[in-house]
gemmi code that builds the backbone of each chain (N, CA, C; Angstrom):
import gemmi

chains = {
    "A": [
        ("MET", (68.963, 3.413, -66.553), (68.020, 2.897, -65.568), (66.717, 3.677, -65.648)),
        ("ALA", (65.679, 2.945, -65.629), (64.384, 3.638, -65.754), (64.103, 4.490, -64.521)),
        ("ILE", (63.452, 5.607, -64.743), (63.062, 6.493, -63.639), (61.788, 5.937, -63.005)),
        ("ARG", (61.789, 5.837, -61.678), (60.583, 5.347, -61.003), (59.556, 6.460, -60.859)),
        ("VAL", (58.343, 6.171, -61.236), (57.273, 7.173, -61.179), (56.079, 6.591, -60.438)),
        ("ILE", (55.525, 7.368, -59.533), (54.278, 6.978, -58.873), (53.220, 7.998, -59.273)),
        ("VAL", (52.067, 7.498, -59.741), (50.984, 8.386, -60.152), (49.784, 8.100, -59.276)),
        ("ARG", (49.131, 9.155, -58.800), (47.917, 8.921, -58.032), (46.909, 10.034, -58.304)),
        ("LEU", (45.654, 9.736, -58.010), (44.577, 10.688, -58.236), (44.027, 11.149, -56.897)),
        ("ASN", (43.552, 12.365, -56.877), (42.963, 12.909, -55.654), (41.773, 13.786, -56.044)),
        ("PRO", (40.547, 13.448, -55.692), (40.121, 12.230, -55.009), (40.328, 10.984, -55.882)),
        ("ALA", (40.499, 9.835, -55.235), (40.862, 8.617, -55.949), (39.758, 8.170, -56.914)),
        ("ARG", (38.498, 8.390, -56.525), (37.384, 8.019, -57.407), (36.453, 9.213, -57.563)),
        ("PRO", (36.787, 10.131, -58.488), (35.949, 11.312, -58.652), (34.613, 10.965, -59.310)),
        ("LYS", (33.624, 11.828, -59.072), (32.331, 11.664, -59.743), (32.466, 12.211, -61.159)),
        ("ALA", (31.561, 11.773, -62.048), (31.584, 12.285, -63.412), (31.371, 13.800, -63.389)),
        ("GLY", (32.211, 14.525, -64.136), (32.081, 15.980, -64.192), (32.832, 16.705, -63.094)),
        ("GLU", (33.373, 15.952, -62.147), (34.089, 16.560, -61.035), (35.553, 16.810, -61.420)),
        ("GLU", (36.129, 17.879, -60.840), (37.552, 18.131, -61.061), (38.368, 17.223, -60.152)),
        ("PHE", (39.474, 16.728, -60.655), (40.363, 15.970, -59.784), (41.801, 16.309, -60.132)),
        ("ARG", (42.680, 15.987, -59.187), (44.094, 16.295, -59.333), (44.844, 15.011, -59.668)),
        ("LEU", (45.756, 15.095, -60.607), (46.624, 13.962, -60.924), (48.031, 14.358, -60.517)),
        ("GLN", (48.640, 13.558, -59.635), (49.976, 13.889, -59.166), (50.948, 12.774, -59.522)),
        ("ALA", (52.089, 13.172, -60.032), (53.135, 12.207, -60.336), (54.369, 12.581, -59.531)),
        ("VAL", (54.940, 11.602, -58.864), (56.182, 11.817, -58.130), (57.235, 10.902, -58.731)),
        ("ALA", (58.382, 11.460, -59.065), (59.445, 10.677, -59.690), (60.623, 10.572, -58.737)),
        ("GLN", (61.352, 9.472, -58.857), (62.574, 9.315, -58.068), (63.731, 9.710, -58.970)),
        ("HIS", (64.251, 10.917, -58.762), (65.286, 11.435, -59.655), (66.039, 12.546, -58.934)),
        ("PRO", (67.388, 12.566, -59.001), (68.124, 13.629, -58.289), (67.953, 15.000, -58.926)),
        ("ASN", (67.584, 15.078, -60.199), (67.381, 16.355, -60.900), (68.568, 17.306, -60.743)),
        ("HIS", (69.768, 16.843, -61.088), (70.952, 17.707, -60.942), (70.824, 18.936, -61.827)),
        ("PRO", (70.864, 20.136, -61.235), (70.687, 21.341, -62.059), (71.953, 21.763, -62.805)),
        ("GLY", (73.093, 21.155, -62.481), (74.335, 21.536, -63.160), (75.092, 22.641, -62.437)),
        ("THR", (74.600, 23.039, -61.248), (75.294, 24.077, -60.482), (75.791, 23.558, -59.139)),
        ("THR", (75.371, 22.331, -58.775), (75.765, 21.795, -57.474), (77.103, 21.057, -57.584)),
        ("ARG", (77.770, 20.908, -56.437), (79.068, 20.224, -56.411), (78.991, 18.994, -55.525)),
        ("ASP", (79.818, 17.996, -55.828), (79.845, 16.803, -54.990), (80.807, 17.036, -53.815)),
        ("ALA", (81.028, 15.990, -52.999), (81.835, 16.122, -51.788), (83.269, 16.546, -52.110)),
        ("GLN", (83.785, 16.189, -53.310), (85.160, 16.548, -53.689), (85.224, 17.949, -54.296)),
        ("GLY", (84.089, 18.614, -54.426), (84.087, 19.955, -55.000), (83.999, 19.981, -56.517)),
        ("ASN", (83.741, 18.811, -57.125), (83.597, 18.798, -58.578), (82.148, 19.117, -58.945)),
        ("LEU", (81.999, 19.859, -60.029), (80.664, 20.198, -60.494), (79.950, 18.933, -60.979)),
        ("ILE", (78.714, 18.722, -60.513), (77.929, 17.590, -60.990), (77.248, 18.018, -62.287)),
        ("PRO", (77.454, 17.282, -63.371), (76.854, 17.716, -64.643), (75.328, 17.727, -64.572)),
        ("ALA", (74.735, 18.637, -65.329), (73.276, 18.773, -65.318), (72.627, 17.506, -65.847)),
        ("ASN", (71.662, 17.022, -65.128), (70.827, 15.928, -65.615), (69.484, 16.029, -64.910)),
        ("TYR", (68.538, 16.639, -65.593), (67.229, 16.834, -64.977), (66.137, 16.383, -65.934)),
        ("ILE", (64.950, 16.166, -65.401), (63.813, 15.772, -66.225), (63.337, 16.996, -66.992)),
        ("ASN", (63.355, 16.925, -68.318), (62.943, 18.100, -69.077), (61.705, 17.844, -69.928)),
        ("LEU", (61.092, 16.678, -69.737), (59.847, 16.424, -70.480), (58.923, 15.549, -69.646)),
        ("VAL", (57.712, 16.020, -69.451), (56.683, 15.263, -68.744), (55.466, 15.221, -69.658)),
        ("GLU", (55.044, 14.012, -70.008), (53.864, 13.889, -70.857), (52.799, 13.109, -70.108)),
        ("VAL", (51.561, 13.588, -70.184), (50.443, 12.873, -69.586), (49.573, 12.341, -70.709)),
        ("LEU", (49.311, 11.036, -70.672), (48.477, 10.415, -71.704), (47.254, 9.801, -71.055)),
        ("PHE", (46.117, 9.936, -71.728), (44.897, 9.302, -71.261), (44.433, 8.370, -72.364)),
        ("GLU", (44.404, 7.083, -72.073), (44.032, 6.067, -73.080), (44.888, 6.225, -74.342)),
        ("GLY", (46.210, 6.487, -74.130), (47.137, 6.563, -75.260), (47.159, 7.889, -75.983)),
        ("GLU", (46.262, 8.817, -75.615), (46.217, 10.120, -76.274), (46.850, 11.161, -75.372)),
        ("LYS", (47.725, 12.014, -75.944), (48.405, 13.003, -75.110), (47.429, 14.081, -74.665)),
        ("VAL", (47.332, 14.326, -73.351), (46.378, 15.310, -72.848), (47.060, 16.494, -72.165)),
        ("ALA", (48.324, 16.393, -71.827), (49.030, 17.535, -71.236), (50.526, 17.297, -71.346)),
        ("GLU", (51.278, 18.392, -71.370), (52.727, 18.277, -71.465), (53.363, 19.374, -70.630)),
        ("ALA", (54.416, 19.032, -69.889), (55.168, 20.032, -69.149), (56.631, 19.901, -69.529)),
        ("ARG", (57.309, 21.036, -69.576), (58.744, 21.049, -69.849), (59.449, 21.743, -68.690)),
        ("PRO", (59.813, 20.972, -67.658), (60.488, 21.575, -66.517), (61.914, 21.977, -66.869)),
        ("GLY", (62.411, 23.012, -66.226), (63.782, 23.464, -66.422), (64.706, 22.835, -65.395)),
        ("PRO", (65.963, 23.328, -65.338), (66.918, 22.764, -64.381), (66.541, 23.026, -62.925)),
        ("SER", (65.785, 24.103, -62.656), (65.490, 24.411, -61.252), (64.236, 23.699, -60.769)),
        ("THR", (64.218, 22.380, -60.895), (63.147, 21.604, -60.294), (63.776, 20.799, -59.162)),
        ("SER", (63.031, 20.615, -58.077), (63.617, 19.975, -56.914), (63.944, 18.508, -57.199)),
        ("ALA", (64.782, 17.923, -56.361), (65.051, 16.490, -56.461), (63.776, 15.739, -56.114)),
        ("ASN", (63.624, 14.541, -56.650), (62.406, 13.748, -56.473), (61.164, 14.611, -56.699)),
        ("PRO", (61.033, 15.110, -57.924), (60.041, 16.152, -58.176), (58.607, 15.634, -58.171)),
        ("LEU", (57.694, 16.582, -57.963), (56.265, 16.317, -58.039), (55.718, 17.151, -59.192)),
        ("TYR", (54.807, 16.557, -59.955), (54.118, 17.295, -60.998), (52.633, 17.124, -60.763)),
        ("GLY", (51.921, 18.223, -60.625), (50.493, 18.153, -60.347), (49.677, 18.739, -61.475)),
        ("PHE", (48.659, 18.013, -61.916), (47.788, 18.470, -63.002), (46.346, 18.368, -62.525)),
        ("LYS", (45.478, 19.100, -63.211), (44.060, 19.008, -62.879), (43.275, 18.645, -64.124)),
        ("PHE", (42.324, 17.736, -63.948), (41.472, 17.326, -65.059), (40.028, 17.312, -64.594)),
        ("ARG", (39.129, 17.224, -65.556), (37.727, 17.013, -65.240), (37.402, 15.579, -65.620)),
        ("ALA", (36.738, 14.863, -64.719), (36.446, 13.449, -64.958), (35.307, 13.323, -65.964)),
        ("GLU", (35.541, 12.580, -67.043), (34.482, 12.371, -68.028), (34.147, 10.898, -68.180)),
        ("ARG", (35.189, 10.092, -68.453), (34.958, 8.658, -68.608), (36.123, 7.917, -67.961)),
        ("PRO", (35.876, 6.692, -67.533), (36.978, 5.938, -66.926), (38.048, 5.614, -67.964)),
        ("GLY", (39.265, 5.439, -67.515), (40.356, 5.126, -68.438), (41.675, 5.087, -67.697)),
        ("THR", (42.759, 4.926, -68.449), (44.074, 4.794, -67.844), (44.921, 6.026, -68.132)),
        ("PHE", (45.468, 6.605, -67.085), (46.415, 7.711, -67.227), (47.833, 7.167, -67.214)),
        ("THR", (48.658, 7.652, -68.134), (50.068, 7.295, -68.151), (50.875, 8.584, -68.071)),
        ("VAL", (51.867, 8.616, -67.196), (52.771, 9.765, -67.126), (54.143, 9.280, -67.584)),
        ("ARG", (54.671, 9.932, -68.624), (55.955, 9.553, -69.189), (56.965, 10.662, -68.944)),
        ("LEU", (58.143, 10.280, -68.471), (59.178, 11.272, -68.182), (60.426, 10.978, -69.005)),
        ("ARG", (61.175, 12.035, -69.303), (62.478, 11.832, -69.934), (63.449, 12.847, -69.358)),
        ("ASP", (64.696, 12.403, -69.083), (65.685, 13.363, -68.578), (66.735, 13.644, -69.648)),
        ("LEU", (67.702, 14.502, -69.314), (68.690, 14.942, -70.303), (69.525, 13.791, -70.835)),
        ("SER", (69.787, 12.778, -70.002), (70.628, 11.678, -70.437), (69.853, 10.706, -71.323)),
        ("GLY", (68.559, 10.918, -71.483), (67.762, 10.045, -72.334), (67.023, 8.957, -71.580)),
        ("ASP", (67.231, 8.913, -70.267), (66.496, 7.951, -69.446), (65.006, 8.271, -69.470)),
        ("THR", (64.189, 7.234, -69.447), (62.752, 7.471, -69.423), (62.127, 6.719, -68.264)),
        ("GLY", (60.951, 7.123, -67.906), (60.205, 6.444, -66.864), (58.737, 6.576, -67.166)),
        ("GLU", (57.964, 5.624, -66.645), (56.549, 5.639, -66.956), (55.774, 5.161, -65.742)),
        ("GLY", (54.687, 5.826, -65.432), (53.821, 5.393, -64.346), (52.384, 5.460, -64.819)),
        ("THR", (51.570, 4.534, -64.356), (50.171, 4.535, -64.787), (49.244, 4.460, -63.586)),
        ("THR", (48.048, 4.940, -63.796), (46.998, 4.765, -62.807), (45.668, 4.725, -63.548)),
        ("ARG", (44.699, 4.097, -62.908), (43.419, 3.909, -63.578), (42.393, 4.872, -62.985)),
        ("LEU", (41.679, 5.566, -63.861), (40.615, 6.459, -63.406), (39.294, 5.698, -63.433)),
        ("GLU", (38.706, 5.542, -62.248), (37.378, 4.923, -62.133), (36.432, 5.985, -61.612)),
        ("LEU", (35.268, 6.069, -62.181), (34.311, 7.058, -61.699), (33.500, 6.486, -60.543)),
        ("ALA", (33.213, 7.359, -59.583), (32.446, 6.922, -58.424), (30.964, 6.802, -58.781)),
    ],
    "B": [
        ("MET", (84.090, 75.603, -52.228), (82.664, 75.594, -51.915), (82.475, 75.878, -50.420)),
        ("ASN", (81.646, 76.875, -50.093), (81.421, 77.136, -48.671), (80.354, 76.191, -48.116)),
        ("ARG", (80.175, 76.271, -46.821), (79.308, 75.314, -46.146), (77.857, 75.417, -46.633)),
        ("ARG", (77.417, 76.689, -46.821), (76.021, 76.883, -47.197), (75.720, 76.275, -48.579)),
        ("ALA", (76.644, 76.525, -49.519), (76.444, 76.020, -50.884), (76.472, 74.478, -50.889)),
        ("PHE", (77.385, 73.947, -50.072), (77.508, 72.488, -49.994), (76.212, 71.865, -49.479)),
        ("LEU", (75.669, 72.429, -48.401), (74.449, 71.897, -47.811), (73.295, 71.984, -48.799)),
        ("ARG", (73.242, 73.108, -49.516), (72.132, 73.292, -50.434), (72.201, 72.246, -51.562)),
        ("SER", (73.410, 72.095, -52.127), (73.513, 71.194, -53.285), (73.299, 69.735, -52.872)),
        ("THR", (73.861, 69.311, -51.739), (73.637, 67.912, -51.328), (72.176, 67.694, -50.960)),
        ("GLY", (71.575, 68.706, -50.346), (70.160, 68.596, -49.987), (69.306, 68.371, -51.210)),
        ("VAL", (69.556, 69.138, -52.247), (68.797, 68.992, -53.487), (69.034, 67.616, -54.093)),
        ("ALA", (70.292, 67.181, -54.072), (70.633, 65.886, -54.670), (69.941, 64.751, -53.918)),
        ("LEU", (69.965, 64.807, -52.583), (69.332, 63.760, -51.782), (67.820, 63.739, -52.005)),
        ("GLY", (67.247, 64.925, -52.084), (65.809, 65.031, -52.324), (65.420, 64.403, -53.643)),
        ("ALA", (66.205, 64.684, -54.664), (65.929, 64.136, -55.986), (66.046, 62.614, -55.950)),
        ("LEU", (67.045, 62.135, -55.234), (67.276, 60.694, -55.123), (66.079, 60.012, -54.458)),
        ("ALA", (65.605, 60.623, -53.373), (64.480, 60.057, -52.636), (63.248, 60.026, -53.525)),
        ("LEU", (63.024, 61.100, -54.278), (61.858, 61.177, -55.149), (61.925, 60.105, -56.234)),
        ("ALA", (63.126, 59.941, -56.803), (63.283, 58.986, -57.902), (63.171, 57.566, -57.373)),
        ("GLY", (63.684, 57.358, -56.159), (63.768, 55.995, -55.641), (62.470, 55.477, -55.063)),
        ("LEU", (61.677, 56.361, -54.475), (60.518, 55.908, -53.707), (59.446, 55.161, -54.504)),
        ("PRO", (58.977, 55.717, -55.608), (57.889, 55.028, -56.314), (58.285, 53.619, -56.755)),
        ("VAL", (59.551, 53.452, -57.123), (60.042, 52.137, -57.540), (60.032, 51.186, -56.344)),
        ("ARG", (60.574, 51.664, -55.220), (60.607, 50.893, -53.998), (59.220, 50.390, -53.600)),
        ("ALA", (58.243, 51.292, -53.718), (56.914, 50.997, -53.205), (56.300, 49.760, -53.860)),
        ("GLN", (56.596, 49.502, -55.137), (55.938, 48.366, -55.785), (56.881, 47.191, -56.036)),
        ("ALA", (58.168, 47.347, -55.711), (59.109, 46.277, -56.002), (58.877, 45.102, -55.055)),
        ("LEU", (58.989, 43.905, -55.590), (58.896, 42.708, -54.771), (60.271, 42.407, -54.203)),
        ("GLU", (60.264, 41.663, -53.118), (61.546, 41.262, -52.555), (62.232, 40.293, -53.514)),
        ("GLY", (63.518, 40.498, -53.729), (64.276, 39.587, -54.587), (63.973, 39.760, -56.057)),
        ("GLU", (63.652, 40.984, -56.457), (63.355, 41.224, -57.860), (64.662, 41.386, -58.628)),
        ("ASP", (64.740, 40.877, -59.844), (65.916, 41.059, -60.689), (65.438, 41.101, -62.129)),
        ("LEU", (64.978, 42.275, -62.535), (64.342, 42.381, -63.848), (65.310, 42.131, -64.997)),
        ("ALA", (66.596, 42.471, -64.807), (67.558, 42.278, -65.890), (67.698, 40.793, -66.212)),
        ("ASN", (67.805, 39.989, -65.151), (67.943, 38.541, -65.323), (66.656, 37.949, -65.897)),
        ("LEU", (65.508, 38.427, -65.402), (64.217, 37.932, -65.862), (63.994, 38.268, -67.332)),
        ("GLU", (64.374, 39.496, -67.703), (64.184, 39.968, -69.077), (64.862, 39.019, -70.077)),
        ("LYS", (66.087, 38.607, -69.742), (66.842, 37.702, -70.623), (66.081, 36.399, -70.828)),
        ("ALA", (65.588, 35.847, -69.713), (64.880, 34.567, -69.778), (63.569, 34.703, -70.536)),
        ("LEU", (62.884, 35.841, -70.352), (61.623, 36.054, -71.063), (61.862, 36.124, -72.559)),
        ("GLN", (62.916, 36.846, -72.936), (63.235, 36.956, -74.368), (63.532, 35.591, -74.955)),
        ("GLU", (64.266, 34.782, -74.176), (64.657, 33.457, -74.638), (63.447, 32.538, -74.795)),
        ("ALA", (62.553, 32.569, -73.796), (61.438, 31.624, -73.779), (60.279, 32.087, -74.653)),
        ("LEU", (60.008, 33.395, -74.665), (58.795, 33.889, -75.321), (59.076, 34.871, -76.446)),
        ("GLY", (60.308, 35.410, -76.497), (60.588, 36.457, -77.470), (59.926, 37.770, -77.101)),
        ("LYS", (59.496, 37.880, -75.855), (58.838, 39.101, -75.386), (59.531, 39.553, -74.103)),
        ("GLY", (59.382, 40.822, -73.751), (60.016, 41.353, -72.563), (59.019, 41.592, -71.448)),
        ("PHE", (59.518, 42.094, -70.329), (58.674, 42.318, -69.152), (57.580, 43.346, -69.437)),
        ("ARG", (57.839, 44.305, -70.346), (56.869, 45.343, -70.670), (55.643, 44.779, -71.390)),
        ("ASP", (55.795, 43.621, -72.023), (54.674, 43.036, -72.761), (53.725, 42.252, -71.865)),
        ("LEU", (54.040, 42.118, -70.591), (53.210, 41.333, -69.695), (52.167, 42.212, -69.022)),
        ("THR", (50.952, 41.677, -68.883), (49.889, 42.402, -68.199), (49.574, 41.708, -66.886)),
        ("PRO", (49.761, 42.371, -65.743), (49.369, 41.753, -64.477), (47.871, 41.462, -64.507)),
        ("SER", (47.480, 40.281, -64.038), (46.079, 39.886, -64.150), (45.621, 39.135, -62.907)),
        ("ASN", (44.360, 39.372, -62.533), (43.788, 38.667, -61.387), (43.320, 37.271, -61.764)),
        ("LEU", (43.319, 36.982, -63.061), (42.864, 35.664, -63.504), (43.901, 34.589, -63.199)),
        ("VAL", (45.136, 35.020, -62.979), (46.212, 34.082, -62.701), (46.478, 34.077, -61.204)),
        ("ARG", (46.432, 32.891, -60.610), (46.709, 32.797, -59.185), (47.970, 31.976, -58.979)),
        ("LEU", (48.991, 32.591, -58.428), (50.259, 31.914, -58.153), (50.394, 31.761, -56.647)),
        ("THR", (50.543, 30.531, -56.194), (50.663, 30.280, -54.759), (52.081, 29.835, -54.438)),
        ("MET", (52.775, 30.647, -53.659), (54.124, 30.316, -53.212), (54.163, 30.544, -51.707)),
        ("PRO", (54.986, 29.775, -50.971), (55.133, 30.087, -49.545), (55.866, 31.417, -49.390)),
        ("SER", (55.556, 32.184, -48.335), (56.264, 33.461, -48.171), (57.678, 33.230, -47.641)),
        ("ILE", (57.851, 32.159, -46.875), (59.191, 31.822, -46.396), (59.455, 30.346, -46.650)),
        ("ALA", (60.609, 30.024, -47.227), (61.007, 28.633, -47.421), (62.316, 28.421, -46.699)),
        ("GLU", (62.356, 27.415, -45.831), (63.569, 27.177, -45.077), (64.681, 26.704, -46.003)),
        ("SER", (64.337, 25.799, -46.924), (65.325, 25.302, -47.874), (64.876, 25.645, -49.287)),
        ("GLY", (65.795, 26.225, -50.047), (65.470, 26.567, -51.424), (65.455, 25.360, -52.342)),
        ("ALA", (65.848, 24.185, -51.815), (65.960, 23.000, -52.659), (64.600, 22.410, -53.005)),
        ("ASN", (63.572, 22.778, -52.243), (62.277, 22.131, -52.429), (61.176, 23.105, -52.024)),
        ("VAL", (60.754, 23.922, -52.969), (59.747, 24.930, -52.680), (58.495, 24.625, -53.511)),
        ("PRO", (57.357, 24.386, -52.858), (56.155, 24.093, -53.634), (55.669, 25.340, -54.376)),
        ("ALA", (55.289, 25.157, -55.627), (54.764, 26.262, -56.428), (53.496, 25.788, -57.113)),
        ("GLU", (52.484, 26.631, -57.158), (51.235, 26.240, -57.765), (50.639, 27.416, -58.537)),
        ("VAL", (50.193, 27.149, -59.759), (49.533, 28.181, -60.562), (48.154, 27.692, -60.951)),
        ("GLU", (47.186, 28.582, -60.902), (45.863, 28.266, -61.418), (45.397, 29.443, -62.249)),
        ("VAL", (44.764, 29.172, -63.375), (44.289, 30.228, -64.250), (42.775, 30.122, -64.353)),
        ("GLU", (42.093, 31.223, -64.094), (40.634, 31.212, -64.161), (40.170, 31.564, -65.562)),
        ("LEU", (40.540, 30.717, -66.507), (40.112, 30.871, -67.891), (39.788, 29.476, -68.390)),
        ("PRO", (38.921, 29.351, -69.406), (38.686, 28.027, -69.976), (39.988, 27.457, -70.550)),
        ("SER", (40.142, 26.126, -70.477), (41.374, 25.478, -70.958), (41.727, 25.893, -72.374)),
        ("ALA", (40.709, 26.013, -73.221), (40.954, 26.285, -74.637), (41.637, 27.639, -74.833)),
        ("GLN", (41.494, 28.544, -73.861), (42.074, 29.871, -74.037), (43.503, 29.955, -73.521)),
        ("VAL", (43.961, 28.898, -72.859), (45.308, 28.946, -72.290), (46.245, 28.080, -73.134)),
        ("LYS", (47.243, 28.731, -73.728), (48.180, 27.991, -74.566), (49.298, 27.390, -73.727)),
        ("ALA", (49.829, 28.197, -72.830), (50.933, 27.714, -72.006), (51.040, 28.527, -70.728)),
        ("ILE", (51.577, 27.879, -69.707), (51.869, 28.544, -68.444), (53.369, 28.426, -68.209)),
        ("HIS", (54.022, 29.529, -67.937), (55.462, 29.499, -67.667), (55.724, 30.016, -66.266)),
        ("LEU", (56.743, 29.433, -65.634), (57.140, 29.888, -64.301), (58.579, 30.390, -64.367)),
        ("PHE", (58.815, 31.528, -63.737), (60.159, 32.101, -63.711), (60.509, 32.518, -62.282)),
        ("ALA", (61.803, 32.408, -61.943), (62.302, 32.960, -60.685), (63.399, 33.954, -61.046)),
        ("ASP", (63.224, 35.201, -60.617), (64.130, 36.282, -61.025), (65.596, 35.989, -60.750)),
        ("LYS", (65.894, 35.423, -59.562), (67.292, 35.352, -59.132), (67.976, 34.038, -59.459)),
        ("ASN", (67.277, 33.097, -60.071), (67.923, 31.813, -60.359), (68.910, 31.952, -61.519)),
        ("PRO", (69.984, 31.137, -61.521), (70.921, 31.171, -62.642), (70.191, 30.883, -63.963)),
        ("THR", (69.246, 29.965, -63.954), (68.352, 29.754, -65.095), (66.952, 30.133, -64.607)),
        ("PRO", (66.493, 31.338, -64.930), (65.233, 31.798, -64.327), (64.007, 30.971, -64.716)),
        ("ARG", (63.992, 30.363, -65.911), (62.798, 29.623, -66.301), (62.709, 28.341, -65.487)),
        ("LEU", (61.639, 28.192, -64.714), (61.489, 27.019, -63.861), (60.800, 25.900, -64.616)),
        ("ALA", (59.732, 26.221, -65.321), (58.973, 25.193, -66.032), (58.011, 25.850, -66.997)),
        ("SER", (57.637, 25.084, -68.024), (56.559, 25.492, -68.908), (55.546, 24.365, -68.929)),
        ("PHE", (54.274, 24.719, -69.020), (53.223, 23.705, -68.993), (52.227, 24.001, -70.104)),
        ("MET", (51.917, 22.983, -70.901), (50.945, 23.127, -71.968), (49.700, 22.315, -71.615)),
        ("PRO", (48.611, 22.975, -71.160), (47.406, 22.218, -70.835), (46.653, 21.933, -72.123)),
        ("MET", (46.698, 20.743, -72.598), (46.043, 20.442, -73.872), (44.592, 20.095, -73.606)),
        ("LYS", (44.380, 19.006, -72.845), (43.023, 18.673, -72.447), (42.875, 18.802, -70.931)),
        ("ALA", (43.949, 19.215, -70.284), (43.896, 19.363, -68.836), (43.353, 20.742, -68.494)),
        ("LEU", (42.972, 20.932, -67.234), (42.564, 22.258, -66.771), (43.821, 23.102, -66.615)),
        ("PRO", (43.708, 24.418, -66.802), (44.910, 25.262, -66.760), (45.420, 25.471, -65.341)),
        ("ALA", (45.975, 24.428, -64.759), (46.551, 24.503, -63.419), (47.775, 23.596, -63.400)),
        ("TYR", (48.802, 24.017, -62.702), (50.023, 23.228, -62.651), (50.660, 23.400, -61.284)),
        ("ALA", (51.116, 22.301, -60.722), (51.788, 22.358, -59.425), (53.096, 21.612, -59.539)),
        ("THR", (54.144, 22.114, -58.925), (55.415, 21.410, -58.934), (56.225, 21.865, -57.726)),
        ("ARG", (57.420, 21.319, -57.590), (58.320, 21.776, -56.537), (59.583, 22.247, -57.209)),
        ("VAL", (60.049, 23.429, -56.836), (61.173, 24.027, -57.546), (62.343, 24.296, -56.610)),
        ("ARG", (63.474, 24.589, -57.235), (64.656, 25.044, -56.498), (64.745, 26.556, -56.632)),
        ("LEU", (65.038, 27.246, -55.550), (65.305, 28.681, -55.608), (66.709, 28.909, -55.071)),
        ("ALA", (67.527, 29.654, -55.845), (68.912, 29.883, -55.455), (68.981, 30.776, -54.230)),
        ("GLU", (68.078, 31.754, -54.146), (68.055, 32.681, -53.018), (66.686, 33.327, -52.979)),
        ("THR", (66.485, 34.216, -52.006), (65.223, 34.949, -51.917), (64.920, 35.588, -53.264)),
        ("SER", (63.749, 35.309, -53.802), (63.518, 35.701, -55.185), (62.051, 35.999, -55.443)),
        ("ALA", (61.815, 36.861, -56.410), (60.468, 37.043, -56.922), (60.177, 35.914, -57.899)),
        ("VAL", (58.965, 35.380, -57.867), (58.581, 34.289, -58.768), (57.434, 34.783, -59.643)),
        ("ARG", (57.476, 34.460, -60.917), (56.467, 34.949, -61.860), (55.763, 33.790, -62.534)),
        ("ALA", (54.475, 33.922, -62.691), (53.723, 33.007, -63.537), (53.286, 33.806, -64.750)),
        ("VAL", (53.676, 33.351, -65.923), (53.312, 34.034, -67.162), (52.413, 33.104, -67.956)),
        ("VAL", (51.226, 33.578, -68.298), (50.262, 32.746, -69.019), (50.124, 33.269, -70.441)),
        ("GLU", (50.387, 32.384, -71.402), (50.192, 32.715, -72.809), (48.762, 32.332, -73.177)),
        ("THR", (47.956, 33.281, -73.599), (46.586, 32.944, -73.973), (46.514, 32.682, -75.476)),
        ("ALA", (45.395, 32.064, -75.886), (45.228, 31.706, -77.289), (45.174, 32.950, -78.176)),
        ("ASP", (44.651, 34.070, -77.632), (44.597, 35.289, -78.450), (45.856, 36.135, -78.322)),
        ("GLY", (46.942, 35.548, -77.805), (48.244, 36.200, -77.863), (48.553, 37.151, -76.723)),
        ("ARG", (47.701, 37.177, -75.691), (48.020, 38.035, -74.558), (48.968, 37.305, -73.619)),
        ("LEU", (49.721, 38.076, -72.837), (50.606, 37.490, -71.834), (50.188, 38.026, -70.472)),
        ("LEU", (49.651, 37.146, -69.637), (49.180, 37.556, -68.321), (50.230, 37.209, -67.273)),
        ("LEU", (50.310, 38.024, -66.243), (51.372, 37.871, -65.253), (50.811, 37.847, -63.838)),
        ("ALA", (51.353, 36.972, -63.029), (51.120, 37.029, -61.593), (52.475, 36.900, -60.920)),
        ("SER", (52.692, 37.652, -59.855), (53.985, 37.622, -59.176), (53.795, 37.253, -57.718)),
        ("ALA", (54.828, 36.659, -57.165), (54.864, 36.370, -55.740), (56.323, 36.449, -55.333)),
        ("SER", (56.571, 36.387, -54.039), (57.945, 36.464, -53.583), (58.146, 35.460, -52.461)),
        ("THR", (59.253, 34.731, -52.517), (59.549, 33.763, -51.469), (60.900, 34.095, -50.846)),
        ("ARG", (60.909, 34.146, -49.520), (62.169, 34.397, -48.815), (62.819, 33.045, -48.533)),
        ("VAL", (64.062, 32.905, -48.968), (64.750, 31.621, -48.860), (65.878, 31.724, -47.837)),
        ("THR", (65.912, 30.776, -46.902), (66.951, 30.802, -45.873), (68.228, 30.139, -46.386)),
        ("VAL", (68.110, 28.948, -46.999), (69.269, 28.242, -47.549), (69.002, 27.986, -49.023)),
        ("GLY", (69.923, 28.402, -49.884), (69.731, 28.289, -51.331), (69.708, 26.845, -51.801)),
        ("GLY", (69.124, 26.618, -52.967), (68.961, 25.258, -53.452), (69.660, 24.978, -54.760)),
        ("CYS", (70.558, 25.849, -55.191), (71.172, 25.647, -56.503), (72.678, 25.463, -56.404)),
        ("GLY", (73.236, 25.323, -55.234), (74.692, 25.165, -55.209), (75.184, 25.098, -53.799)),
    ],
}
model = gemmi.Model(1)
for chain_id, residues in chains.items():
    chain = gemmi.Chain(chain_id)
    for i, (resn, *xyz) in enumerate(residues, 1):
        res = gemmi.Residue()
        res.name, res.seqid = resn, gemmi.SeqId(i, " ")
        for name, pos in zip(("N", "CA", "C"), xyz):
            atom = gemmi.Atom()
            atom.name, atom.element = name, gemmi.Element(name[0])
            atom.pos, atom.b_iso = gemmi.Position(*pos), 0.0
            res.add_atom(atom)
        chain.add_residue(res)
    model.add_chain(chain)
structure = gemmi.Structure()
structure.add_model(model)
structure.setup_entities()
């Protein structure tokens, strides 16, 4: 099942040359492999271990989170606004599931 | 051993202990676990804690108290041009897997924010790998009421 990702910019319409924040929130339990379910069985590790940010198809940043990331994680990046374009955030977890979220950068 | 000799020898021993212990205490962060951190540093970077230089250029923002260790906001910012920052790593001393995340700012500004799990009250480290091979360090400490790893 694809991972749901929401991507947003803050400020939503930055001026050219201005710094802005890109935040991605994913819907994922991020099991670290140390927690137990109600029956006391260990839940196997399954967390997002690759986050790629692409701008107009070109990779502009990469994060490799470890097992100790919270459930429904947030990833925050900072960029400088140069030209309008589309940001894509791609995620992959240990089981091979992927998710993708996009947002459009428009300059004010 | 008579009473006088006993008092003298224990007094000397306690004094030595206090002297040895104090300077370490004075700079230690709450929830520090260098042995655990050292292992993770070697694994991730091939370098140890001694190779890190504390730096004011790295700003690590952590809450001082987190009610739940399952969701603790962490933020790092580096006051260096993007081109000089190769990677930013986050570590928590007391976690079963101390490495929290690594971030490679390619065309992004050298800043990263995320939410992490902390197993217990722990020191948190931001280690910045620069392009010229230096390792910069910033530390913070978060007190955790309920652990987030089990």
